[in-house]
KOLMARBA-21158 format. One record per residue (C-alpha): residue number from 0; residue in three letters; chain; x, y, z. Coordinates in nm, 4 decimals. Layout:
BEGIN
+-----+--------+--------+----------+----------+----------+
| num | residu | chaine |       c1 |       c2 |       c3 |
+-----+--------+--------+----------+----------+----------+
| NUM |    ala |      A |        X |        Y |        Z |
...
+-----+--------+--------+----------+----------+----------+
REM end
This chain:
BEGIN
+-----+--------+--------+----------+----------+----------+
| num | residu | chaine |       c1 |       c2 |       c3 |
+-----+--------+--------+----------+----------+----------+
|   0 |    unk |      A |  -0.0865 |  -0.7139 |   1.1227 |
|   1 |    unk |      A |  -0.3972 |  -0.4956 |   1.1040 |
|   2 |    unk |      A |  -0.6993 |  -0.5956 |   0.8935 |
|   3 |    unk |      A |  -0.6259 |  -0.3158 |   0.6443 |
|   4 |    unk |      A |  -0.2690 |  -0.4366 |   0.5933 |
|   5 |    unk |      A |  -0.3989 |  -0.7928 |   0.5503 |
|   6 |    unk |      A |  -0.6411 |  -0.6705 |   0.2799 |
|   7 |    unk |      A |  -0.3573 |  -0.4930 |   0.1010 |
|   8 |    unk |      A |  -0.1422 |  -0.8050 |   0.1135 |
|   9 |    unk |      A |  -0.4200 |  -1.0120 |  -0.0458 |
|  10 |    unk |      A |  -0.5165 |  -0.7438 |  -0.3007 |
|  11 |    unk |      A |  -0.1654 |  -0.6996 |  -0.4425 |
|  12 |    unk |      A |  -0.0101 |  -1.0444 |  -0.4938 |
|  13 |    unk |      A |   0.3084 |  -1.1077 |  -0.6874 |
|  14 |    unk |      A |   0.5207 |  -0.8283 |  -0.5465 |
|  15 |    unk |      A |   0.8182 |  -0.8406 |  -0.3152 |
|  16 |    unk |      A |   0.6879 |  -0.8100 |   0.0408 |
|  17 |    unk |      A |   0.8648 |  -0.6515 |   0.3358 |
|  18 |    unk |      A |   0.7155 |  -0.6211 |   0.6835 |
|  19 |    unk |      A |   1.0094 |  -0.4279 |   0.8285 |
|  20 |    unk |      A |   0.8128 |  -0.1025 |   0.8698 |
|  21 |    unk |      A |   0.4437 |  -0.1770 |   0.8256 |
|  22 |    unk |      A |   0.3819 |  -0.3397 |   0.4880 |
|  23 |    unk |      A |   0.5816 |  -0.2626 |   0.1753 |
|  24 |    unk |      A |   0.5025 |  -0.4325 |  -0.1542 |
|  25 |    unk |      A |   0.7324 |  -0.3627 |  -0.4493 |
|  26 |    unk |      A |   0.6684 |  -0.4307 |  -0.8173 |
|  27 |    unk |      A |   0.8797 |  -0.3546 |  -1.1254 |
|  28 |    unk |      A |   0.7223 |  -0.0143 |  -1.1913 |
|  29 |    unk |      A |   0.5745 |   0.0892 |  -0.8540 |
|  30 |    unk |      A |   0.5716 |   0.0245 |  -0.4804 |
|  31 |    unk |      A |   0.3798 |   0.1233 |  -0.1707 |
|  32 |    unk |      A |   0.4356 |   0.1264 |   0.2028 |
|  33 |    unk |      A |   0.1468 |   0.1355 |   0.4471 |
|  34 |    unk |      A |   0.1905 |   0.1471 |   0.8218 |
|  35 |    unk |      A |  -0.0171 |   0.2463 |   1.1203 |
|  36 |    unk |      A |   0.0984 |   0.5671 |   1.2862 |
|  37 |    unk |      A |   0.2510 |   0.5249 |   1.6298 |
|  38 |    unk |      A |   0.1214 |   0.8603 |   1.7516 |
|  39 |    unk |      A |  -0.2128 |   0.9148 |   1.5745 |
|  40 |    unk |      A |  -0.5089 |   0.7004 |   1.4701 |
|  41 |    unk |      A |  -0.3927 |   0.7090 |   1.1062 |
|  42 |    unk |      A |  -0.2553 |   0.4837 |   0.8384 |
|  43 |    unk |      A |   0.0558 |   0.6309 |   0.6764 |
|  44 |    unk |      A |   0.0759 |   0.5561 |   0.3054 |
|  45 |    unk |      A |   0.3588 |   0.6218 |   0.0588 |
|  46 |    unk |      A |   0.3290 |   0.5254 |  -0.3077 |
|  47 |    unk |      A |   0.5821 |   0.5726 |  -0.5866 |
|  48 |    unk |      A |   0.5497 |   0.4857 |  -0.9536 |
|  49 |    unk |      A |   0.7737 |   0.5013 |  -1.2580 |
|  50 |    unk |      A |   0.5761 |   0.8058 |  -1.3754 |
|  51 |    unk |      A |   0.2935 |   1.0302 |  -1.2561 |
|  52 |    unk |      A |   0.0217 |   0.8331 |  -1.4369 |
|  53 |    unk |      A |   0.1312 |   0.5050 |  -1.2788 |
|  54 |    unk |      A |   0.1508 |   0.6641 |  -0.9339 |
|  55 |    unk |      A |  -0.1967 |   0.8152 |  -0.9706 |
|  56 |    unk |      A |  -0.3573 |   0.4927 |  -1.0946 |
|  57 |    unk |      A |  -0.1940 |   0.2822 |  -0.8235 |
|  58 |    unk |      A |  -0.2819 |   0.5364 |  -0.5530 |
|  59 |    unk |      A |  -0.6487 |   0.5073 |  -0.6499 |
|  60 |    unk |      A |  -0.6269 |   0.1264 |  -0.6386 |
|  61 |    unk |      A |  -0.4533 |   0.1155 |  -0.3009 |
|  62 |    unk |      A |  -0.6925 |   0.3701 |  -0.1481 |
|  63 |    unk |      A |  -0.9920 |   0.1679 |  -0.2698 |
|  64 |    unk |      A |  -0.8586 |  -0.1349 |  -0.0806 |
|  65 |    unk |      A |  -0.7827 |   0.0738 |   0.2293 |
|  66 |    unk |      A |  -1.1342 |   0.2224 |   0.2227 |
|  67 |    unk |      A |  -1.2922 |  -0.1173 |   0.1623 |
|  68 |    unk |      A |  -1.4498 |  -0.0163 |  -0.1690 |
|  69 |    unk |      A |  -1.2411 |  -0.2433 |  -0.3936 |
+-----+--------+--------+----------+----------+----------+
REM end
């Protein structure tokens, strides 16, 4: 697991974790999946929330961890 995925795992405890395709952590009202691209030097990130406000807030939190600013 990459250092970024390890940081995400530590930063978001209490969710249901899957490592099937990168790292997916699911909570009652939101989830995210982060995985390194196989073809580009990128981290692919998908986030869904129960509503737009939740998705926006959680996106900001996840990106802060990815960027190392959280």
